[in-house]
N, CA, C and O atoms as a GROMACS GRO file, in nm:
protein
  596
    1GLN      N    1   1.755  -6.634   3.618
    1GLN     CA    2   1.716  -6.652   3.481
    1GLN      C    3   1.800  -6.763   3.418
    1GLN      O    4   1.919  -6.778   3.445
    2GLN      N    5   1.734  -6.837   3.335
    2GLN     CA    6   1.803  -6.944   3.263
    2GLN      C    7   1.778  -6.926   3.115
    2GLN      O    8   1.688  -6.853   3.073
    3VAL      N    9   1.859  -6.993   3.037
    3VAL     CA   10   1.844  -6.986   2.892
    3VAL      C   11   1.707  -7.038   2.856
    3VAL      O   12   1.664  -7.143   2.903
    4GLY      N   13   1.639  -6.962   2.770
    4GLY     CA   14   1.506  -7.002   2.727
    4GLY      C   15   1.396  -6.935   2.807
    4GLY      O   16   1.280  -6.940   2.767
    5ASP      N   17   1.431  -6.873   2.920
    5ASP     CA   18   1.330  -6.800   2.997
    5ASP      C   19   1.294  -6.669   2.925
    5ASP      O   20   1.374  -6.615   2.848
    6THR      N   21   1.177  -6.622   2.951
    6THR     CA   22   1.131  -6.496   2.894
    6THR      C   23   1.197  -6.381   2.967
    6THR      O   24   1.203  -6.379   3.090
    7LEU      N   25   1.246  -6.285   2.891
    7LEU     CA   26   1.309  -6.168   2.950
    7LEU      C   27   1.203  -6.061   2.970
    7LEU      O   28   1.135  -6.022   2.875
    8LYS      N   29   1.189  -6.014   3.092
    8LYS     CA   30   1.091  -5.910   3.121
    8LYS      C   31   1.156  -5.774   3.098
    8LYS      O   32   1.264  -5.746   3.151
    9VAL      N   33   1.090  -5.690   3.020
    9VAL     CA   34   1.142  -5.557   2.988
    9VAL      C   35   1.032  -5.455   3.010
    9VAL      O   36   0.919  -5.475   2.964
   10ASN      N   37   1.063  -5.347   3.079
   10ASN     CA   38   0.970  -5.235   3.095
   10ASN      C   39   1.015  -5.121   3.004
   10ASN      O   40   1.130  -5.079   3.009
   11VAL      N   41   0.925  -5.072   2.921
   11VAL     CA   42   0.956  -4.961   2.830
   11VAL      C   43   0.868  -4.844   2.867
   11VAL      O   44   0.745  -4.856   2.871
   12THR      N   45   0.930  -4.732   2.894
   12THR     CA   46   0.855  -4.611   2.925
   12THR      C   47   0.860  -4.521   2.802
   12THR      O   48   0.968  -4.482   2.757
   13ALA      N   49   0.744  -4.489   2.750
   13ALA     CA   50   0.739  -4.404   2.630
   13ALA      C   51   0.746  -4.258   2.670
   13ALA      O   52   0.689  -4.217   2.770
   14GLY      N   53   0.818  -4.181   2.590
   14GLY     CA   54   0.828  -4.035   2.611
   14GLY      C   55   0.711  -3.966   2.545
   14GLY      O   56   0.595  -3.996   2.574
   15GLY      N   57   0.739  -3.876   2.460
   15GLY     CA   58   0.634  -3.806   2.386
   15GLY      C   59   0.607  -3.669   2.442
   15GLY      O   60   0.635  -3.641   2.558
   16GLY      N   61   0.554  -3.584   2.360
   16GLY     CA   62   0.519  -3.450   2.402
   16GLY      C   63   0.636  -3.355   2.405
   16GLY      O   64   0.620  -3.238   2.439
   17GLY      N   65   0.754  -3.403   2.369
   17GLY     CA   66   0.872  -3.317   2.372
   17GLY      C   67   0.891  -3.244   2.241
   17GLY      O   68   0.817  -3.264   2.145
   18ALA      N   69   0.992  -3.160   2.239
   18ALA     CA   70   1.024  -3.083   2.119
   18ALA      C   71   1.081  -3.173   2.011
   18ALA      O   72   1.146  -3.273   2.040
   19VAL      N   73   1.055  -3.138   1.887
   19VAL     CA   74   1.103  -3.214   1.773
   19VAL      C   75   1.176  -3.118   1.680
   19VAL      O   76   1.130  -3.006   1.656
   20THR      N   77   1.290  -3.160   1.629
   20THR     CA   78   1.363  -3.080   1.532
   20THR      C   79   1.354  -3.149   1.398
   20THR      O   80   1.381  -3.269   1.386
   21ILE      N   81   1.314  -3.071   1.296
   21ILE     CA   82   1.301  -3.127   1.161
   21ILE      C   83   1.402  -3.055   1.073
   21ILE      O   84   1.405  -2.932   1.067
   22ALA      N   85   1.483  -3.132   1.004
   22ALA     CA   86   1.587  -3.074   0.919
   22ALA      C   87   1.524  -2.991   0.809
   22ALA      O   88   1.418  -3.023   0.757
   23ASP      N   89   1.593  -2.882   0.774
   23ASP     CA   90   1.546  -2.794   0.668
   23ASP      C   91   1.533  -2.873   0.538
   23ASP      O   92   1.628  -2.940   0.496
   24GLY      N   93   1.418  -2.866   0.474
   24GLY     CA   94   1.394  -2.936   0.349
   24GLY      C   95   1.345  -3.078   0.366
   24GLY      O   96   1.318  -3.146   0.267
   25ALA      N   97   1.332  -3.126   0.490
   25ALA     CA   98   1.285  -3.262   0.514
   25ALA      C   99   1.134  -3.268   0.491
   25ALA      O  100   1.063  -3.170   0.515
   26ASP      N  101   1.086  -3.381   0.446
   26ASP     CA  102   0.942  -3.400   0.427
   26ASP      C  103   0.878  -3.436   0.560
   26ASP      O  104   0.927  -3.523   0.632
   27VAL      N  105   0.770  -3.369   0.592
   27VAL     CA  106   0.700  -3.393   0.718
   27VAL      C  107   0.551  -3.392   0.689
   27VAL      O  108   0.503  -3.309   0.612
   28THR      N  109   0.479  -3.482   0.748
   28THR     CA  110   0.334  -3.484   0.737
   28THR      C  111   0.276  -3.467   0.875
   28THR      O  112   0.308  -3.542   0.967
   29GLN      N  113   0.189  -3.367   0.889
   29GLN     CA  114   0.121  -3.350   1.017
   29GLN      C  115  -0.024  -3.384   0.993
   29GLN      O  116  -0.090  -3.321   0.910
   30GLY      N  117  -0.074  -3.481   1.062
   30GLY     CA  118  -0.209  -3.530   1.037
   30GLY      C  119  -0.203  -3.636   0.928
   30GLY      O  120  -0.104  -3.647   0.856
   31ALA      N  121  -0.309  -3.712   0.917
   31ALA     CA  122  -0.313  -3.817   0.816
   31ALA      C  123  -0.335  -3.756   0.679
   31ALA      O  124  -0.404  -3.654   0.666
   32LEU      N  125  -0.278  -3.817   0.577
   32LEU     CA  126  -0.296  -3.766   0.441
   32LEU      C  127  -0.442  -3.775   0.398
   32LEU      O  128  -0.484  -3.701   0.310
   33ALA      N  129  -0.517  -3.864   0.459
   33ALA     CA  130  -0.657  -3.882   0.421
   33ALA      C  131  -0.752  -3.804   0.512
   33ALA      O  132  -0.872  -3.831   0.511
   34ASP      N  133  -0.701  -3.708   0.592
   34ASP     CA  134  -0.790  -3.630   0.679
   34ASP      C  135  -0.897  -3.562   0.595
   34ASP      O  136  -0.868  -3.502   0.491
   35ALA      N  137  -1.019  -3.571   0.641
   35ALA     CA  138  -1.130  -3.507   0.570
   35ALA      C  139  -1.120  -3.356   0.586
   35ALA      O  140  -1.071  -3.306   0.687
   36ALA      N  141  -1.167  -3.284   0.485
   36ALA     CA  142  -1.169  -3.138   0.491
   36ALA      C  143  -1.264  -3.093   0.601
   36ALA      O  144  -1.377  -3.142   0.610
   37VAL      N  145  -1.220  -3.000   0.683
   37VAL     CA  146  -1.302  -2.946   0.791
   37VAL      C  147  -1.340  -2.804   0.751
   37VAL      O  148  -1.255  -2.716   0.748
   38THR      N  149  -1.469  -2.783   0.722
   38THR     CA  150  -1.514  -2.650   0.678
   38THR      C  151  -1.605  -2.585   0.781
   38THR      O  152  -1.669  -2.484   0.751
   39THR      N  153  -1.611  -2.639   0.899
   39THR     CA  154  -1.692  -2.581   1.006
   39THR      C  155  -1.600  -2.553   1.124
   39THR      O  156  -1.478  -2.561   1.112
   40ASP      N  157  -1.660  -2.520   1.238
   40ASP     CA  158  -1.578  -2.496   1.357
   40ASP      C  159  -1.554  -2.624   1.436
   40ASP      O  160  -1.521  -2.619   1.555
   41ALA      N  161  -1.570  -2.740   1.371
   41ALA     CA  162  -1.548  -2.868   1.437
   41ALA      C  163  -1.399  -2.891   1.458
   41ALA      O  164  -1.315  -2.833   1.389
   42ASN      N  165  -1.367  -2.977   1.554
   42ASN     CA  166  -1.228  -3.013   1.578
   42ASN      C  167  -1.173  -3.087   1.458
   42ASN      O  168  -1.247  -3.157   1.388
   43GLY      N  169  -1.046  -3.072   1.434
   43GLY     CA  170  -0.982  -3.143   1.324
   43GLY      C  171  -0.833  -3.115   1.324
   43GLY      O  172  -0.786  -3.029   1.398
   44THR      N  173  -0.760  -3.189   1.243
   44THR     CA  174  -0.616  -3.170   1.236
   44THR      C  175  -0.585  -3.047   1.151
   44THR      O  176  -0.672  -2.994   1.081
   45LEU      N  177  -0.462  -3.004   1.157
   45LEU     CA  178  -0.419  -2.891   1.076
   45LEU      C  179  -0.436  -2.924   0.928
   45LEU      O  180  -0.478  -2.839   0.849
   46SER      N  181  -0.404  -3.045   0.891
   46SER     CA  182  -0.420  -3.088   0.753
   46SER      C  183  -0.566  -3.080   0.710
   46SER      O  184  -0.596  -3.035   0.599
   47GLY      N  185  -0.657  -3.122   0.798
   47GLY     CA  186  -0.800  -3.116   0.766
   47GLY      C  187  -0.849  -2.974   0.753
   47GLY      O  188  -0.932  -2.944   0.667
   48LYS      N  189  -0.799  -2.884   0.839
   48LYS     CA  190  -0.839  -2.742   0.832
   48LYS      C  191  -0.790  -2.679   0.702
   48LYS      O  192  -0.863  -2.604   0.638
   49LEU      N  193  -0.666  -2.711   0.662
   49LEU     CA  194  -0.614  -2.657   0.536
   49LEU      C  195  -0.692  -2.710   0.417
   49LEU      O  196  -0.720  -2.637   0.322
   50ARG      N  197  -0.728  -2.837   0.421
   50ARG     CA  198  -0.810  -2.893   0.313
   50ARG      C  199  -0.945  -2.822   0.307
   50ARG      O  200  -0.999  -2.798   0.199
   51GLY      N  201  -1.000  -2.787   0.425
   51GLY     CA  202  -1.126  -2.715   0.429
   51GLY      C  203  -1.115  -2.577   0.366
   51GLY      O  204  -1.204  -2.535   0.292
   52LEU      N  205  -1.006  -2.506   0.395
   52LEU     CA  206  -0.985  -2.374   0.333
   52LEU      C  207  -0.973  -2.385   0.182
   52LEU      O  208  -1.030  -2.303   0.108
   53VAL      N  209  -0.900  -2.484   0.135
   53VAL     CA  210  -0.885  -2.504  -0.009
   53VAL      C  211  -1.021  -2.532  -0.072
   53VAL      O  212  -1.052  -2.482  -0.180
   54LYS      N  213  -1.103  -2.612  -0.005
   54LYS     CA  214  -1.236  -2.644  -0.057
   54LYS      C  215  -1.323  -2.519  -0.064
   54LYS      O  216  -1.392  -2.497  -0.164
   55ILE      N  217  -1.320  -2.436   0.041
   55ILE     CA  218  -1.400  -2.312   0.042
   55ILE      C  219  -1.354  -2.219  -0.070
   55ILE      O  220  -1.437  -2.166  -0.144
   56LEU      N  221  -1.222  -2.199  -0.083
   56LEU     CA  222  -1.171  -2.110  -0.188
   56LEU      C  223  -1.204  -2.162  -0.327
   56LEU      O  224  -1.232  -2.083  -0.418
   57ALA      N  225  -1.200  -2.293  -0.345
   57ALA     CA  226  -1.234  -2.350  -0.476
   57ALA      C  227  -1.379  -2.321  -0.512
   57ALA      O  228  -1.412  -2.305  -0.629
   58ASP      N  229  -1.467  -2.315  -0.411
   58ASP     CA  230  -1.608  -2.287  -0.437
   58ASP      C  231  -1.632  -2.142  -0.479
   58ASP      O  232  -1.725  -2.116  -0.556
   59ILE      N  233  -1.550  -2.049  -0.431
   59ILE     CA  234  -1.578  -1.908  -0.459
   59ILE      C  235  -1.482  -1.845  -0.560
   59ILE      O  236  -1.503  -1.731  -0.601
   60TRP      N  237  -1.378  -1.916  -0.601
   60TRP     CA  238  -1.278  -1.858  -0.691
   60TRP      C  239  -1.321  -1.875  -0.836
   60TRP      O  240  -1.353  -1.986  -0.880
   61ASP      N  241  -1.320  -1.765  -0.911
   61ASP     CA  242  -1.348  -1.765  -1.054
   61ASP      C  243  -1.213  -1.770  -1.125
   61ASP      O  244  -1.150  -1.666  -1.145
   62SER      N  245  -1.169  -1.889  -1.162
   62SER     CA  246  -1.035  -1.905  -1.219
   62SER      C  247  -1.024  -1.849  -1.360
   62SER      O  248  -0.913  -1.823  -1.407
   63VAL      N  249  -1.136  -1.830  -1.430
   63VAL     CA  250  -1.132  -1.773  -1.564
   63VAL      C  251  -1.102  -1.624  -1.558
   63VAL      O  252  -1.016  -1.574  -1.630
   64ASN      N  253  -1.174  -1.552  -1.470
   64ASN     CA  254  -1.158  -1.407  -1.459
   64ASN      C  255  -1.066  -1.365  -1.346
   64ASN      O  256  -1.041  -1.246  -1.326
   65HIS      N  257  -1.014  -1.461  -1.271
   65HIS     CA  258  -0.922  -1.437  -1.160
   65HIS      C  259  -0.978  -1.339  -1.058
   65HIS      O  260  -0.919  -1.235  -1.029
   66ARG      N  261  -1.093  -1.374  -1.005
   66ARG     CA  262  -1.155  -1.293  -0.900
   66ARG      C  263  -1.243  -1.383  -0.814
   66ARG      O  264  -1.276  -1.495  -0.851
   67ILE      N  265  -1.279  -1.332  -0.698
   67ILE     CA  266  -1.366  -1.406  -0.606
   67ILE      C  267  -1.510  -1.378  -0.645
   67ILE      O  268  -1.550  -1.263  -0.661
   68LYS      N  269  -1.588  -1.486  -0.659
   68LYS     CA  270  -1.730  -1.471  -0.694
   68LYS      C  271  -1.808  -1.432  -0.569
   68LYS      O  272  -1.797  -1.495  -0.464
   69VAL      N  273  -1.888  -1.328  -0.582
   69VAL     CA  274  -1.974  -1.286  -0.472
   69VAL      C  275  -2.113  -1.345  -0.493
   69VAL      O  276  -2.179  -1.385  -0.397
   70ASP      N  277  -2.155  -1.351  -0.616
   70ASP     CA  278  -2.286  -1.406  -0.650
   70ASP      C  279  -2.264  -1.504  -0.765
   70ASP      O  280  -2.211  -1.466  -0.870
   71GLY      N  281  -2.305  -1.625  -0.747
   71GLY     CA  282  -2.281  -1.728  -0.847
   71GLY      C  283  -2.362  -1.715  -0.975
   71GLY      O  284  -2.332  -1.785  -1.072
   72SER      N  285  -2.462  -1.628  -0.979
   72SER     CA  286  -2.548  -1.620  -1.097
   72SER      C  287  -2.478  -1.554  -1.214
   72SER      O  288  -2.513  -1.581  -1.329
   73GLY      N  289  -2.379  -1.467  -1.189
   73GLY     CA  290  -2.312  -1.398  -1.298
   73GLY      C  291  -2.393  -1.283  -1.354
   73GLY      O  292  -2.352  -1.219  -1.451
   74VAL      N  293  -2.508  -1.256  -1.295
   74VAL     CA  294  -2.596  -1.150  -1.342
   74VAL      C  295  -2.568  -1.024  -1.261
   74VAL      O  296  -2.545  -1.031  -1.140
   75THR      N  297  -2.570  -0.909  -1.327
   75THR     CA  298  -2.552  -0.783  -1.256
   75THR      C  299  -2.665  -0.766  -1.156
   75THR      O  300  -2.782  -0.781  -1.191
   76GLN      N  301  -2.630  -0.736  -1.034
   76GLN     CA  302  -2.729  -0.725  -0.929
   76GLN      C  303  -2.784  -0.583  -0.920
   76GLN      O  304  -2.706  -0.487  -0.918
   77PRO      N  305  -2.915  -0.568  -0.917
   77PRO     CA  306  -2.972  -0.434  -0.906
   77PRO      C  307  -2.951  -0.377  -0.766
   77PRO      O  308  -2.950  -0.450  -0.667
   78VAL      N  309  -2.935  -0.247  -0.762
   78VAL     CA  310  -2.920  -0.176  -0.635
   78VAL      C  311  -3.026  -0.068  -0.632
   78VAL      O  312  -3.042   0.007  -0.729
   79SER      N  313  -3.099  -0.060  -0.522
   79SER     CA  314  -3.203   0.041  -0.514
   79SER      C  315  -3.173   0.136  -0.399
   79SER      O  316  -3.097   0.104  -0.308
   80GLY      N  317  -3.234   0.252  -0.406
   80GLY     CA  318  -3.213   0.350  -0.300
   80GLY      C  319  -3.191   0.488  -0.359
   80GLY      O  320  -3.203   0.508  -0.480
   81THR      N  321  -3.159   0.583  -0.275
   81THR     CA  322  -3.133   0.719  -0.319
   81THR      C  323  -2.983   0.736  -0.337
   81THR      O  324  -2.906   0.708  -0.246
   82PHE      N  325  -2.943   0.783  -0.454
   82PHE     CA  326  -2.802   0.799  -0.486
   82PHE      C  327  -2.777   0.938  -0.542
   82PHE      O  328  -2.868   1.003  -0.593
   83TRP      N  329  -2.654   0.982  -0.530
   83TRP     CA  330  -2.612   1.108  -0.591
   83TRP      C  331  -2.590   1.084  -0.739
   83TRP      O  332  -2.567   0.971  -0.782
   84GLN      N  333  -2.597   1.191  -0.815
   84GLN     CA  334  -2.568   1.179  -0.958
   84GLN      C  335  -2.424   1.134  -0.976
   84GLN      O  336  -2.342   1.150  -0.885
   85ALA      N  337  -2.392   1.079  -1.092
   85ALA     CA  338  -2.259   1.023  -1.115
   85ALA      C  339  -2.149   1.129  -1.105
   85ALA      O  340  -2.042   1.101  -1.052
   86THR      N  341  -2.175   1.249  -1.155
   86THR     CA  342  -2.075   1.355  -1.150
   86THR      C  343  -2.121   1.463  -1.055
   86THR      O  344  -2.232   1.515  -1.067
   87GLN      N  345  -2.035   1.496  -0.961
   87GLN     CA  346  -2.066   1.602  -0.865
   87GLN      C  347  -1.986   1.726  -0.902
   87GLN      O  348  -1.865   1.718  -0.921
   88SER      N  349  -2.053   1.840  -0.911
   88SER     CA  350  -1.981   1.963  -0.939
   88SER      C  351  -1.922   2.017  -0.809
   88SER      O  352  -1.984   2.011  -0.704
   89VAL      N  353  -1.801   2.068  -0.819
   89VAL     CA  354  -1.732   2.124  -0.704
   89VAL      C  355  -1.682   2.262  -0.743
   89VAL      O  356  -1.622   2.280  -0.848
   90SER      N  357  -1.707   2.358  -0.657
   90SER     CA  358  -1.660   2.494  -0.682
   90SER      C  359  -1.574   2.537  -0.565
   90SER      O  360  -1.615   2.528  -0.450
   91ALA      N  361  -1.454   2.584  -0.596
   91ALA     CA  362  -1.364   2.629  -0.490
   91ALA      C  363  -1.416   2.757  -0.425
   91ALA      O  364  -1.382   2.786  -0.310
   92THR      N  365  -1.496   2.833  -0.497
   92THR     CA  366  -1.547   2.957  -0.439
   92THR      C  367  -1.652   2.930  -0.334
   92THR      O  368  -1.678   3.014  -0.248
   93SER      N  369  -1.714   2.812  -0.341
   93SER     CA  370  -1.819   2.782  -0.244
   93SER      C  371  -1.766   2.706  -0.122
   93SER      O  372  -1.842   2.678  -0.029
   94LEU      N  373  -1.638   2.671  -0.122
   94LEU     CA  374  -1.583   2.598  -0.009
   94LEU      C  375  -1.554   2.694   0.105
   94LEU      O  376  -1.487   2.795   0.085
   95PRO      N  377  -1.602   2.664   0.224
   95PRO     CA  378  -1.572   2.752   0.337
   95PRO      C  379  -1.427   2.732   0.383
   95PRO      O  380  -1.377   2.620   0.386
   96LEU      N  381  -1.361   2.842   0.418
   96LEU     CA  382  -1.224   2.834   0.467
   96LEU      C  383  -1.226   2.807   0.617
   96LEU      O  384  -1.318   2.848   0.686
   97PRO      N  385  -1.125   2.738   0.667
   97PRO     CA  386  -1.116   2.718   0.811
   97PRO      C  387  -1.091   2.852   0.881
   97PRO      O  388  -1.048   2.949   0.818
   98ALA      N  389  -1.117   2.856   1.009
   98ALA     CA  390  -1.096   2.978   1.085
   98ALA      C  391  -0.950   3.020   1.077
   98ALA      O  392  -0.860   2.936   1.084
   99ASN      N  393  -0.925   3.149   1.062
   99ASN     CA  394  -0.791   3.209   1.055
   99ASN      C  395  -0.709   3.162   0.936
   99ASN      O  396  -0.586   3.165   0.941
  100ALA      N  397  -0.774   3.118   0.829
  100ALA     CA  398  -0.702   3.074   0.710
  100ALA      C  399  -0.648   3.195   0.636
  100ALA      O  400  -0.713   3.300   0.629
  101ALA      N  401  -0.528   3.180   0.579
  101ALA     CA  402  -0.469   3.287   0.500
  101ALA      C  403  -0.540   3.294   0.366
  101ALA      O  404  -0.575   3.191   0.308
  102GLN      N  405  -0.560   3.414   0.316
  102GLN     CA  406  -0.625   3.432   0.188
  102GLN      C  407  -0.537   3.519   0.100
  102GLN      O  408  -0.485   3.620   0.145
  103GLU      N  409  -0.519   3.479  -0.027
  103GLU     CA  410  -0.440   3.556  -0.123
  103GLU      C  411  -0.535   3.612  -0.226
  103GLU      O  412  -0.610   3.538  -0.290
  104THR      N  413  -0.532   3.741  -0.243
  104THR     CA  414  -0.623   3.805  -0.339
  104THR      C  415  -0.546   3.876  -0.448
  104THR      O  416  -0.597   3.970  -0.509
  105GLY      N  417  -0.423   3.834  -0.474
  105GLY     CA  418  -0.346   3.893  -0.583
  105GLY      C  419  -0.242   3.992  -0.535
  105GLY      O  420  -0.171   4.049  -0.618
  106GLY      N  421  -0.229   4.015  -0.407
  106GLY     CA  422  -0.135   4.113  -0.355
  106GLY      C  423   0.008   4.063  -0.357
  106GLY      O  424   0.077   4.079  -0.458
  107ASN      N  425   0.054   4.003  -0.249
  107ASN     CA  426   0.194   3.966  -0.234
  107ASN      C  427   0.240   3.862  -0.336
  107ASN      O  428   0.348   3.876  -0.393
  108LEU      N  429   0.160   3.758  -0.360
  108LEU     CA  430   0.204   3.654  -0.453
  108LEU      C  431   0.216   3.710  -0.594
  108LEU      O  432   0.309   3.675  -0.667
  109ALA      N  433   0.123   3.795  -0.634
  109ALA     CA  434   0.132   3.855  -0.767
  109ALA      C  435   0.257   3.942  -0.776
  109ALA      O  436   0.325   3.941  -0.879
  110TYR      N  437   0.287   4.016  -0.671
  110TYR     CA  438   0.406   4.102  -0.669
  110TYR      C  439   0.533   4.017  -0.678
  110TYR      O  440   0.626   4.052  -0.751
  111LEU      N  441   0.537   3.906  -0.605
  111LEU     CA  442   0.655   3.820  -0.608
  111LEU      C  443   0.676   3.758  -0.745
  111LEU      O  444   0.790   3.745  -0.791
  112ALA      N  445   0.568   3.719  -0.812
  112ALA     CA  446   0.580   3.664  -0.946
  112ALA      C  447   0.637   3.768  -1.042
  112ALA      O  448   0.723   3.736  -1.124
  113LEU      N  449   0.588   3.891  -1.032
  113LEU     CA  450   0.638   3.999  -1.117
  113LEU      C  451   0.785   4.027  -1.085
  113LEU      O  452   0.865   4.047  -1.177
  114LEU      N  453   0.820   4.030  -0.959
  114LEU     CA  454   0.957   4.056  -0.917
  114LEU      C  455   1.050   3.947  -0.968
  114LEU      O  456   1.162   3.975  -1.010
  115GLN      N  457   1.005   3.823  -0.964
  115GLN     CA  458   1.087   3.712  -1.012
  115GLN      C  459   1.117   3.729  -1.161
  115GLN      O  460   1.230   3.705  -1.204
  116GLN      N  461   1.018   3.771  -1.239
  116GLN     CA  462   1.039   3.794  -1.382
  116GLN      C  463   1.139   3.908  -1.402
  116GLN      O  464   1.226   3.900  -1.489
  117ARG      N  465   1.126   4.013  -1.322
  117ARG     CA  466   1.214   4.129  -1.335
  117ARG      C  467   1.359   4.091  -1.305
  117ARG      O  468   1.450   4.133  -1.375
  118VAL      N  469   1.380   4.010  -1.200
  118VAL     CA  470   1.515   3.967  -1.164
  118VAL      C  471   1.573   3.880  -1.275
  118VAL      O  472   1.689   3.897  -1.312
  119ALA      N  473   1.493   3.788  -1.329
  119ALA     CA  474   1.541   3.701  -1.436
  119ALA      C  475   1.580   3.783  -1.558
  119ALA      O  476   1.684   3.757  -1.619
  120TYR      N  477   1.498   3.883  -1.594
  120TYR     CA  478   1.528   3.969  -1.709
  120TYR      C  479   1.655   4.048  -1.683
  120TYR      O  480   1.738   4.062  -1.772
  121SER      N  481   1.670   4.099  -1.562
  121SER     CA  482   1.787   4.179  -1.526
  121SER      C  483   1.914   4.093  -1.531
  121SER      O  484   2.018   4.141  -1.575
  122GLN      N  485   1.904   3.968  -1.488
  122GLN     CA  486   2.021   3.880  -1.492
  122GLN      C  487   2.059   3.849  -1.636
  122GLN      O  488   2.178   3.842  -1.668
  123MET      N  489   1.960   3.831  -1.724
  123MET     CA  490   1.989   3.807  -1.865
  123MET      C  491   2.056   3.929  -1.927
  123MET      O  492   2.151   3.916  -2.003
  124ALA      N  493   2.005   4.048  -1.894
  124ALA     CA  494   2.063   4.171  -1.948
  124ALA      C  495   2.205   4.189  -1.899
  124ALA      O  496   2.292   4.231  -1.975
  125GLN      N  497   2.230   4.157  -1.774
  125GLN     CA  498   2.364   4.169  -1.718
  125GLN      C  499   2.460   4.074  -1.789
  125GLN      O  500   2.572   4.112  -1.821
  126PHE      N  501   2.416   3.951  -1.813
  126PHE     CA  502   2.500   3.853  -1.881
  126PHE      C  503   2.530   3.899  -2.024
  126PHE      O  504   2.644   3.891  -2.069
  127ALA      N  505   2.426   3.946  -2.095
  127ALA     CA  506   2.445   3.992  -2.233
  127ALA      C  507   2.541   4.109  -2.239
  127ALA      O  508   2.626   4.114  -2.328
  128ALA      N  509   2.530   4.204  -2.146
  128ALA     CA  510   2.619   4.320  -2.145
  128ALA      C  511   2.762   4.278  -2.117
  128ALA      O  512   2.856   4.336  -2.173
  129ALA      N  513   2.781   4.179  -2.032
  129ALA     CA  514   2.916   4.134  -1.998
  129ALA      C  515   2.983   4.065  -2.114
  129ALA      O  516   3.106   4.054  -2.117
  130GLN      N  517   2.906   4.016  -2.211
  130GLN     CA  518   2.962   3.946  -2.326
  130GLN      C  519   3.013   4.043  -2.434
  130GLN      O  520   3.084   4.001  -2.525
  131GLN      N  521   2.978   4.170  -2.424
  131GLN     CA  522   3.017   4.269  -2.525
  131GLN      C  523   3.165   4.304  -2.507
  131GLN      O  524   3.213   4.318  -2.394
  132PRO      N  525   3.237   4.320  -2.621
  132PRO     CA  526   3.378   4.359  -2.610
  132PRO      C  527   3.389   4.498  -2.546
  132PRO      O  528   3.314   4.589  -2.579
  133GLY      N  529   3.483   4.512  -2.456
  133GLY     CA  530   3.507   4.639  -2.390
  133GLY      C  531   3.399   4.675  -2.289
  133GLY      O  532   3.382   4.792  -2.256
  134ALA      N  533   3.326   4.573  -2.239
  134ALA     CA  534   3.219   4.601  -2.144
  134ALA      C  535   3.279   4.661  -2.018
  134ALA      O  536   3.376   4.611  -1.963
  135GLY      N  537   3.220   4.767  -1.977
  135GLY     CA  538   3.266   4.834  -1.856
  135GLY      C  539   3.170   4.805  -1.743
  135GLY      O  540   3.161   4.692  -1.696
  136PHE      N  541   3.098   4.906  -1.701
  136PHE     CA  542   3.002   4.893  -1.592
  136PHE      C  543   2.884   4.806  -1.636
  136PHE      O  544   2.825   4.831  -1.741
  137VAL      N  545   2.851   4.704  -1.556
  137VAL     CA  546   2.734   4.620  -1.582
  137VAL      C  547   2.642   4.631  -1.462
  137VAL      O  548   2.683   4.598  -1.351
  138PRO      N  549   2.517   4.678  -1.482
  138PRO     CA  550   2.427   4.696  -1.368
  138PRO      C  551   2.390   4.562  -1.304
  138PRO      O  552   2.377   4.462  -1.374
  139THR      N  553   2.374   4.561  -1.174
  139THR     CA  554   2.331   4.441  -1.103
  139THR      C  555   2.181   4.448  -1.080
  139THR      O  556   2.125   4.558  -1.070
  140PRO      N  557   2.115   4.333  -1.073
  140PRO     CA  558   1.970   4.334  -1.054
  140PRO      C  559   1.933   4.394  -0.919
  140PRO      O  560   2.006   4.380  -0.820
  141GLU      N  561   1.822   4.461  -0.916
  141GLU     CA  562   1.773   4.518  -0.792
  141GLU      C  563   1.684   4.416  -0.722
  141GLU      O  564   1.579   4.379  -0.774
  142ILE      N  565   1.727   4.369  -0.606
  142ILE     CA  566   1.650   4.271  -0.530
  142ILE      C  567   1.622   4.329  -0.393
  142ILE      O  568   1.716   4.363  -0.321
  143PRO      N  569   1.498   4.340  -0.355
  143PRO     CA  570   1.467   4.394  -0.222
  143PRO      C  571   1.533   4.309  -0.113
  143PRO      O  572   1.544   4.187  -0.127
  144ALA      N  573   1.576   4.374  -0.006
  144ALA     CA  574   1.648   4.306   0.102
  144ALA      C  575   1.566   4.195   0.166
  144ALA      O  576   1.622   4.095   0.209
  145PHE      N  577   1.432   4.212   0.173
  145PHE     CA  578   1.351   4.111   0.241
  145PHE      C  579   1.348   3.978   0.167
  145PHE      O  580   1.308   3.877   0.224
  146LEU      N  581   1.389   3.977   0.039
  146LEU     CA  582   1.392   3.852  -0.036
  146LEU      C  583   1.522   3.776  -0.018
  146LEU      O  584   1.532   3.660  -0.058
  147GLY      N  585   1.622   3.838   0.041
  147GLY     CA  586   1.750   3.772   0.057
  147GLY      C  587   1.828   3.777  -0.072
  147GLY      O  588   1.794   3.853  -0.163
  148SER      N  589   1.934   3.697  -0.081
  148SER     CA  590   2.016   3.698  -0.202
  148SER      C  591   1.992   3.570  -0.280
  148SER      O  592   1.952   3.468  -0.225
  149TYR      N  593   2.017   3.579  -0.409
  149TYR     CA  594   2.002   3.463  -0.496
  149TYR      C  595   2.134   3.395  -0.512
  149TYR      O  596   2.143   3.294  -0.582
   0.00000   0.00000   0.00000
């Protein structure tokens, strides 16, 4: 080689490798002028996002903040057989599952009465204990099967 001769250089391009983008850095993927893609056609990510924005803009009602289902704004009639607006429900007509427990006022009613009796007895015991010179103060009678309070 002599001065003034052309220097031959071979450049091998890389590409396809991993890229690291600093947090907060501006990055553009696809051309800024990519057309909106609203079909299943090939396109860049930017074009697909533009397509989604275009579709949402067509169906979004920005005044009422809801998605429009029908552009006419008219209440749509519905036909067919429907139940009345209010349905009556009766617990007496509901069938119980097999082996379901049934309460007819026996044990639960007794327990409610017993609870009142214990509460009254505890109040009486407290009141008697407050009297000057109180001696014997009866304790409430609680059946053993209920345990202690």
